[in-house]
MIZA-295068 format. One record per residue (C-alpha): residue in three letters; x, y, z. Coordinates in Angstrom, 3 decimals, decimal comma, m for minus. Example, Ala and Ser with C-alpha at 12.3 -4.5 7.8 and 13.67 -1.06 7.14 Angstrom:
BEGIN
PT residu        u        v        w
PT    ALA   12,300   m4,500    7,800
PT    SER   13,670   m1,060    7,140
END
This chain:
BEGIN
PT residu        u        v        w
PT    UNK  292,518  171,753  208,886
PT    UNK  293,634  170,430  205,513
PT    UNK  295,076  173,279  203,491
PT    UNK  294,677  175,821  206,295
PT    UNK  297,410  175,363  208,958
PT    UNK  296,923  178,921  210,181
PT    UNK  293,227  178,360  210,886
PT    UNK  293,983  175,086  212,660
PT    UNK  296,655  176,744  214,769
PT    UNK  294,269  179,500  215,816
PT    UNK  291,611  176,914  216,683
PT    UNK  294,072  174,978  218,836
PT    UNK  295,049  178,161  220,650
PT    UNK  291,414  179,067  221,275
PT    UNK  290,542  175,575  222,537
PT    UNK  293,559  175,693  224,848
PT    UNK  292,483  179,080  226,206
PT    UNK  288,792  178,254  226,559
PT    UNK  289,140  174,644  227,672
PT    UNK  292,610  173,344  228,556
PT    UNK  290,969  169,970  229,038
PT    UNK  287,684  168,969  227,395
PT    UNK  286,832  167,050  230,562
PT    UNK  286,830  170,337  232,470
PT    UNK  284,751  171,931  229,701
PT    UNK  281,954  169,384  229,858
PT    UNK  282,188  168,800  233,613
PT    UNK  281,005  172,365  234,135
PT    UNK  277,801  171,511  232,282
PT    UNK  274,824  169,956  233,944
PT    UNK  275,206  166,169  233,841
PT    UNK  279,031  166,034  233,918
PT    UNK  281,249  164,051  231,568
PT    UNK  280,239  160,444  232,212
PT    UNK  278,853  157,869  234,612
PT    UNK  280,753  154,649  235,351
PT    UNK  279,715  151,376  233,756
PT    UNK  279,255  148,206  235,868
PT    UNK  282,593  146,870  237,116
PT    UNK  281,691  143,344  235,992
PT    UNK  279,099  141,543  233,894
PT    UNK  277,550  140,139  237,089
PT    UNK  276,987  143,571  238,604
PT    UNK  273,380  144,706  238,162
PT    UNK  273,353  148,393  237,279
PT    UNK  270,721  150,217  235,271
PT    UNK  271,839  151,957  232,141
PT    UNK  271,492  155,759  232,135
PT    UNK  268,119  157,003  230,932
PT    UNK  269,703  158,492  227,820
PT    UNK  270,758  154,986  226,678
PT    UNK  267,207  153,646  226,521
PT    UNK  265,580  153,072  223,141
PT    UNK  261,990  152,341  222,173
PT    UNK  261,239  148,903  220,733
PT    UNK  261,466  149,221  216,924
PT    UNK  258,185  149,191  215,070
PT    UNK  255,895  151,155  212,811
PT    UNK  254,638  150,739  209,275
PT    UNK  257,871  151,779  207,518
PT    UNK  260,020  149,584  209,765
PT    UNK  257,801  146,553  209,120
PT    UNK  257,788  147,252  205,378
PT    UNK  261,594  147,464  205,191
PT    UNK  262,088  144,299  207,253
PT    UNK  259,693  142,339  205,049
PT    UNK  261,349  143,673  201,879
PT    UNK  264,806  142,708  203,118
PT    UNK  263,666  139,135  203,785
PT    UNK  262,002  138,981  200,385
PT    UNK  265,146  140,218  198,625
PT    UNK  267,417  138,050  200,809
PT    UNK  269,588  140,996  201,804
PT    UNK  271,812  141,072  204,909
PT    UNK  271,931  144,306  206,907
PT    UNK  274,576  145,351  209,384
PT    UNK  271,698  146,971  211,281
PT    UNK  270,600  143,479  212,320
PT    UNK  273,955  141,669  212,341
PT    UNK  275,571  144,262  214,630
PT    UNK  272,386  144,696  216,733
PT    UNK  272,296  148,441  216,162
PT    UNK  270,151  150,326  218,717
PT    UNK  268,953  152,800  216,063
PT    UNK  267,340  150,242  213,798
PT    UNK  263,825  151,530  214,537
PT    UNK  264,772  155,176  214,001
PT    UNK  266,728  154,663  210,770
PT    UNK  264,308  152,176  209,216
PT    UNK  261,289  154,131  210,368
PT    UNK  262,337  157,450  208,814
PT    UNK  259,956  160,310  209,602
PT    UNK  260,608  163,844  210,839
PT    UNK  261,957  164,873  207,442
PT    UNK  264,411  161,960  207,274
PT    UNK  264,921  159,317  204,630
PT    UNK  264,415  155,722  205,760
PT    UNK  267,872  154,157  205,513
PT    UNK  269,226  150,634  205,835
PT    UNK  272,838  149,513  205,638
PT    UNK  273,239  146,550  203,296
PT    UNK  276,050  144,077  204,004
PT    UNK  277,822  142,350  201,107
PT    UNK  280,526  139,664  200,933
PT    UNK  278,667  137,473  203,411
PT    UNK  277,983  137,739  207,126
PT    UNK  281,274  136,301  208,441
PT    UNK  284,394  138,409  209,053
PT    UNK  288,035  137,293  208,979
PT    UNK  288,907  139,614  211,855
PT    UNK  287,999  139,548  215,525
PT    UNK  287,630  143,068  216,907
PT    UNK  286,710  143,017  220,595
PT    UNK  283,639  145,229  220,203
PT    UNK  281,950  143,630  217,190
PT    UNK  278,996  141,225  217,164
PT    UNK  279,519  139,980  213,590
PT    UNK  280,528  136,305  213,227
PT    UNK  284,205  135,542  212,602
PT    UNK  286,143  132,822  210,801
PT    UNK  289,563  132,404  209,231
PT    UNK  287,925  130,879  206,170
PT    UNK  284,418  132,285  205,534
PT    UNK  282,302  130,873  202,693
PT    UNK  283,264  132,226  199,256
PT    UNK  281,405  135,341  198,090
PT    UNK  278,418  134,992  195,797
PT    UNK  279,687  136,138  192,357
PT    UNK  276,178  137,250  191,408
PT    UNK  275,737  139,388  194,527
PT    UNK  276,964  142,715  193,062
PT    UNK  274,268  142,587  190,402
PT    UNK  271,512  140,995  192,483
PT    UNK  271,918  143,394  195,402
PT    UNK  271,995  146,380  193,055
PT    UNK  268,832  145,240  191,285
PT    UNK  267,082  144,663  194,603
PT    UNK  268,053  148,081  195,983
PT    UNK  267,017  149,760  192,711
PT    UNK  263,636  148,040  192,893
PT    UNK  263,315  149,204  196,489
PT    UNK  263,178  152,834  195,328
PT    UNK  265,532  154,380  197,889
PT    UNK  267,198  157,777  197,494
PT    UNK  270,231  156,925  199,641
PT    UNK  271,775  153,579  200,544
PT    UNK  274,733  152,492  202,647
PT    UNK  276,602  149,346  201,717
PT    UNK  279,204  147,808  203,973
PT    UNK  281,103  144,580  204,216
PT    UNK  282,956  142,313  206,559
PT    UNK  286,750  142,116  206,270
PT    UNK  287,800  139,485  203,745
PT    UNK  291,528  139,057  204,304
PT    UNK  291,124  135,565  202,811
PT    UNK  290,508  136,932  199,302
PT    UNK  293,320  138,032  196,948
PT    UNK  291,741  141,477  196,476
PT    UNK  290,089  141,466  199,936
PT    UNK  286,704  142,017  198,324
PT    UNK  287,524  145,400  196,773
PT    UNK  286,399  144,416  193,270
PT    UNK  283,163  142,936  194,644
PT    UNK  282,347  146,165  196,486
PT    UNK  283,273  148,357  193,513
PT    UNK  281,082  146,325  191,169
PT    UNK  278,178  146,582  193,604
PT    UNK  278,474  150,381  193,639
PT    UNK  278,776  150,562  189,855
PT    UNK  275,716  148,368  189,387
PT    UNK  273,689  150,426  191,867
PT    UNK  274,467  153,555  189,892
PT    UNK  273,742  151,823  186,576
PT    UNK  270,383  150,391  187,615
PT    UNK  269,203  153,750  188,993
PT    UNK  270,572  155,928  186,169
PT    UNK  272,962  157,493  188,672
PT    UNK  270,146  158,884  190,816
PT    UNK  270,820  156,729  193,881
PT    UNK  273,281  158,221  196,366
PT    UNK  275,648  155,509  197,587
PT    UNK  277,756  155,468  200,738
PT    UNK  280,235  152,592  201,089
PT    UNK  281,540  151,752  204,570
PT    UNK  284,547  149,615  203,749
PT    UNK  287,408  147,662  205,381
PT    UNK  291,003  148,881  205,363
PT    UNK  292,138  146,429  202,625
PT    UNK  295,352  146,144  204,678
PT    UNK  296,252  149,600  203,406
PT    UNK  296,611  148,453  199,800
PT    UNK  296,448  151,599  197,663
PT    UNK  295,250  149,896  194,469
PT    UNK  292,340  148,278  196,310
PT    UNK  291,371  151,519  198,046
PT    UNK  291,517  153,421  194,765
PT    UNK  289,399  150,792  192,989
PT    UNK  286,575  151,368  195,469
PT    UNK  287,072  155,142  195,730
PT    UNK  286,723  155,534  191,947
PT    UNK  283,717  153,216  191,572
PT    UNK  281,252  156,102  191,485
PT    UNK  280,338  156,122  195,178
PT    UNK  279,291  159,378  196,817
PT    UNK  280,714  158,773  200,293
PT    UNK  283,824  156,707  201,080
PT    UNK  283,547  155,663  204,726
PT    UNK  286,060  153,754  206,809
PT    UNK  285,957  153,687  210,601
PT    UNK  288,968  154,327  212,813
PT    UNK  286,724  153,044  215,668
PT    UNK  288,717  154,488  218,607
PT    UNK  291,556  156,843  219,524
PT    UNK  295,115  155,990  218,529
PT    UNK  296,216  154,831  221,994
PT    UNK  293,479  152,158  222,214
PT    UNK  293,715  150,684  218,721
PT    UNK  295,504  147,506  219,850
PT    UNK  293,061  146,980  222,728
PT    UNK  289,848  147,538  220,762
PT    UNK  290,544  146,389  217,209
PT    UNK  291,965  143,291  215,547
PT    UNK  295,782  143,269  215,473
PT    UNK  295,726  143,666  211,672
PT    UNK  294,030  147,060  211,975
PT    UNK  295,575  150,289  213,217
PT    UNK  295,260  154,061  213,462
PT    UNK  297,891  154,959  210,852
PT    UNK  296,651  152,347  208,410
PT    UNK  293,064  153,592  208,680
PT    UNK  294,139  157,220  208,382
PT    UNK  296,185  156,333  205,297
PT    UNK  293,165  154,591  203,744
PT    UNK  291,013  157,692  204,205
PT    UNK  293,767  159,901  202,743
PT    UNK  294,239  157,536  199,772
PT    UNK  290,510  157,635  199,043
PT    UNK  290,471  161,426  199,132
PT    UNK  293,524  161,628  196,881
PT    UNK  291,866  159,212  194,444
PT    UNK  288,923  161,587  194,109
PT    UNK  286,365  160,434  196,663
PT    UNK  283,836  163,269  196,935
PT    UNK  283,241  162,840  200,658
PT    UNK  285,238  160,809  203,196
PT    UNK  283,765  159,746  206,509
PT    UNK  284,774  157,958  209,722
PT    UNK  283,476  157,121  213,176
PT    UNK  284,673  156,964  216,788
PT    UNK  283,240  154,923  219,659
PT    UNK  283,463  156,502  223,112
PT    UNK  283,291  154,887  226,525
PT    UNK  286,061  152,325  225,949
PT    UNK  288,709  153,981  228,117
PT    UNK  289,755  157,005  226,045
PT    UNK  290,446  160,432  227,564
PT    UNK  288,897  163,709  226,372
PT    UNK  292,282  164,983  225,205
PT    UNK  292,754  161,842  223,106
PT    UNK  289,368  162,362  221,444
PT    UNK  290,163  165,987  220,584
PT    UNK  293,573  164,925  219,241
PT    UNK  291,903  162,218  217,117
PT    UNK  289,378  164,670  215,681
PT    UNK  292,148  167,147  214,900
PT    UNK  294,278  164,540  213,127
PT    UNK  291,295  163,238  211,141
PT    UNK  290,458  166,712  209,896
PT    UNK  294,101  167,374  209,038
PT    UNK  293,948  164,197  206,919
PT    UNK  291,056  165,703  204,958
PT    UNK  288,220  163,640  206,438
PT    UNK  284,925  165,423  205,730
PT    UNK  282,362  163,734  207,991
PT    UNK  282,714  162,282  211,489
PT    UNK  280,308  160,545  213,854
PT    UNK  280,806  159,845  217,556
PT    UNK  278,717  157,420  219,610
PT    UNK  278,655  155,400  222,811
PT    UNK  280,087  151,880  222,715
PT    UNK  277,565  149,255  223,788
PT    UNK  278,655  145,738  224,688
PT    UNK  276,955  143,214  222,351
PT    UNK  277,387  140,298  224,778
PT    UNK  279,353  139,180  227,854
PT    UNK  281,991  137,747  225,504
PT    UNK  282,838  141,198  224,193
PT    UNK  284,886  144,072  225,568
PT    UNK  283,290  145,738  228,596
PT    UNK  282,028  149,330  228,600
PT    UNK  284,351  151,587  230,611
PT    UNK  281,888  154,468  231,084
PT    UNK  278,710  156,016  229,708
PT    UNK  279,527  159,427  228,234
PT    UNK  276,789  161,995  228,850
PT    UNK  274,790  163,738  226,113
PT    UNK  276,331  167,015  227,327
PT    UNK  279,844  165,687  226,693
PT    UNK  278,832  164,451  223,238
PT    UNK  277,507  167,954  222,520
PT    UNK  280,916  169,308  223,542
PT    UNK  282,646  166,998  221,075
PT    UNK  280,265  168,064  218,309
PT    UNK  281,241  171,672  218,934
PT    UNK  284,912  170,739  218,669
PT    UNK  284,253  168,831  215,408
PT    UNK  282,277  171,716  213,940
PT    UNK  284,964  174,223  214,933
PT    UNK  287,585  172,036  213,258
PT    UNK  285,660  172,420  210,012
PT    UNK  284,145  169,005  209,343
PT    UNK  281,463  169,354  206,678
PT    UNK  279,099  167,381  208,890
PT    UNK  279,257  165,768  212,315
PT    UNK  276,860  163,684  214,390
PT    UNK  277,667  163,157  218,057
PT    UNK  275,439  161,492  220,625
PT    UNK  275,155  158,401  222,831
PT    UNK  273,065  156,464  220,296
PT    UNK  274,867  157,633  217,151
PT    UNK  276,477  154,921  215,008
PT    UNK  278,625  155,218  211,872
PT    UNK  275,661  154,976  209,489
PT    UNK  273,290  156,831  211,806
PT    UNK  270,568  158,556  209,757
PT    UNK  272,981  158,504  206,819
PT    UNK  270,215  159,536  204,444
PT    UNK  269,122  162,595  206,353
PT    UNK  268,559  165,645  204,264
PT    UNK  271,596  167,619  205,329
PT    UNK  274,067  165,095  203,937
PT    UNK  271,910  164,452  200,871
PT    UNK  271,761  168,181  200,120
PT    UNK  275,498  168,479  200,755
PT    UNK  276,235  165,808  198,168
PT    UNK  273,897  167,353  195,630
PT    UNK  275,514  170,748  196,187
PT    UNK  278,999  169,287  195,681
PT    UNK  277,726  167,546  192,538
PT    UNK  276,673  170,897  191,107
PT    UNK  279,958  172,656  191,840
PT    UNK  281,876  171,540  188,710
PT    UNK  278,980  172,555  186,434
PT    UNK  278,725  175,929  188,157
PT    UNK  282,462  176,510  187,759
PT    UNK  282,325  175,624  184,050
PT    UNK  279,393  178,002  183,531
PT    UNK  281,370  180,784  185,182
END
């Protein structure tokens, strides 16, 4: 735990005593750790019941979809075929309806084996008016919380960092600072100046996904990405003053329970505040195969580990994705509380 090595040491000792191996810990629960995925794309095997999702619909969902088309906004919800699109767009149950807006185009310069987004070495140039147009559109939408993300743009001199920063700044300006903004960003090849430009743009949450455990980085992600580089990016953002840092892990790609616990521990040591864990789902037969379907009970076990490590917030479940219910009240209240801390300290 950042700033508390003694607490982290005690936690490690307790985890070792209570559960020498997380696989043993969750295997003792009803449902076990996982069920195997089909051995090949041709093999017909039903997905576990917990992986089934209702067809998206409802008044709020329809309203958001129509508004996005009207405003000509891209969402990663659609581009990446997210299974939670109905739940996040639909809101309800005390949650804020949330969509993740994608800037810098819909074509990525990298080719990660899990991702459904289009790829190209030379995507079309960014729209220079997008930072202002997107901000105006989102402001007119009347949201309380928005997530913006982007494809990797290794083809650009600044890799899109200025474009993203301007989008955040405009969103704050057009909403008088009332809109809470989370930015899920690329690694900018670990360039500190680019990371700091985005981290100091006024965003509320700096998010960058490590995607998988350290041992599987080369298998899952593009060769230009990596565990250390992503961890450094998150640390740079925190050092630059990002209020909240966030990352995400996919499970079911061949990782072991011990590797997941080690990843969570290292992320917390690096000062990451929020973590989400979800099941990898294969977008098409051209993409990396699913190794196993991790049970809800095992995900609950990982959430306990994350909470014990001291993450400010964690979401862990088969259908959880990096921007899953990002606008839910807990995180919104957390940000508002952190916003009030400096004023409270000055008053004291």
